[in-house]
N, C-alpha and C positions, 0 to 999 in steps of 0.2 A: 559411576557418574554417566548420566545421559548423553548421548552423542549429539553433536551440535545440529545435526540433520533433524533429530527428534525434537530438540529444543526449538529450533527454528519452525517446524511444523506446528509445534504447540503455540508458539507466539503468534504466528499468522492465522491459526485457527480460532484462538480465543479472543484476541484484540479486534475490536470493530472500528477503531479509529487510529489514524496516524496524523503526527504532526508533520506538515511539509513547509518547508522554508523556500522561499522565492526571493528574487532581488528585483527591487524596482529599478525604473529607467534611471533614477538619480543614484543608484548604488546602494541605497539603503535596505536593509533585510525586512522580510515580512514573513510571518509564520501563521499558517491557518491549521485548524483541525478538519480532517475529511474522513468520511466513512469510505471504506475501501472493501474489495474482494480480490481474492487472488485468481488469476486466470490460469487454470490448469493446462490450457492448450499453448501457453506462451510462458515457458520458464523465465522467472524474474519479473514478470509483470504484475503490477498492482493496479487495478481499475477503479475509478472513482467517477462521479459526475459532479458538475459545477455549472452555475449559470455563466454564460459566455461573457458577462459584464463583471463577475467578482474579480477582486483586486488580484488574486493570485493567478487568475487566468489572463488578466490583463498584462501582468508581469511576464508571463510565459511568452507573450508574442515577442518580446525583447530578449529573453534569456530562458531557454528551455530546460537548462540544468537546475537540478533541485538537490536538497538534502533533507533528511527526515528521520524520524524516530517512531519506533513502535514499542509499546512496553505493556506487560501484564503484571498484576501483583498478587494474583492467585494461581496455583497454590503457594508460589513464592515469587519475588521480584525476578523478572527476566525481560530482556529486550534487545533489540537491535537498532543500530543507527545505520543509515544508508545514504548513498548518492545515486542519481540517476538522471534520466532525460525524460521529458513528458512530450507526449505526441497526442493529437486528437485520434480517436478511434473512429474510423469511417469504413473499413472494409467489412468488418463482421458486426456491424450495429445490432442486427437482430439477436445474434448469439450472445453479445456482451450485455445487452439489455435484459435478456432472459437470465443470463448467469448472475448479474448484479441483484435482480430483484428476487429471484428464488433463493440466492445465497443469503440475502439479508432478511427475507420474509418467507421462511419455508412453509408457514401456514397460509394456505391460499385465501382465506378469509381475511387475514391480516394484511396479506400482500395487496388486496384489491383496494384497501384504504389508502395505500402509499404509492402505488405504481402510477407512473405517468406513461402515457403512450409513446410509442416508439417516434411518433412524429414530433414530440417535444424535443427531440434530440437531433433533428436534421432540419434542413432548409431554414425557415424563419424562426424556428423553435428557440426558446430562450436557453436551453441547456445542451451541453455536449457531454459525452463520454470521453474520458481520457485515460491513457495508460502510462503509468511510470515505469520505465524500462530500467530496473536497478542494475547499476554496474558495478557497484562494490557495497559491501555490507560488513558490519563488525557487530559481534555479540559480546554480551558481558562476560568477562573472565571469571567464572565461578571456581576455577581451580586454584588460583593465586590468593583470592580474597581471604580465605581463612587463615592464611599465613601471615600476611603483611597489611591486610585491610587497604590495600591500594585498589581504587576503583578503575580497573583497566578495561579494555576491549580487545578482542582478538579478531583479526580479519577472517571472514568466511571464504573459502574457496567456493564460490558460486557455481562453478562448472561441476563441481562434486555434490554439493548439498541440495540445491534446488531442483535439479532433475529428478531427485529422489523423494521429493516431499509427498507425491501421491501415494508412494509406498510406506511411508512412516505414519505411525499412529499419532493423532493430535494429543 
C-alpha cells in the first residue's frame, strides 16, 4: 500500500483544480472551482488567484474559513478533503507570482499567453493572490474499502505528511 504522504503528494501534483466552499454573509454556502499551486516554502499552503470582486472573495471578507476537496481519477480515484483559512498574499508577491505561473505553465511560450503582470495583483489591480492555510485534511480510506465498501476518510497528520512532500515522488 502506498503511504499517505506519497498519495497526498500525487494528488497535489496531478490535480490542477480544487473545489473550495465559502459561506455568504447570509449563511448560505457557495462552492467554486479554482486553479491552485502548492507553496513549497509554506507547508500546508495552497495558492490561487481570483478577481477581488469574485463571489468567493467577497464571502472571505466576512468569513475566512473554507472547506474544500481535491480529487484525481487517474491512475485510480483518490482525493482529499480539507479545511483551512484564507489570507491575501502580500509579503512575497513576486515569488508567489513566479511560482504560480511557472507551475501552471512550465513552457515559457505558453506562459507568456496567460501570465498577467505582477501589477495586476497589487494596488488598484483587479486580482489578488490568496493562500489557503490547510489546518485539517482527510484522505480516502483505501484500506477498508475492499472489505466493506464503506466510503470513509482518514484524517491526515499534517505535521508529519506535509513537510515531507518535497521528498516524496509525485
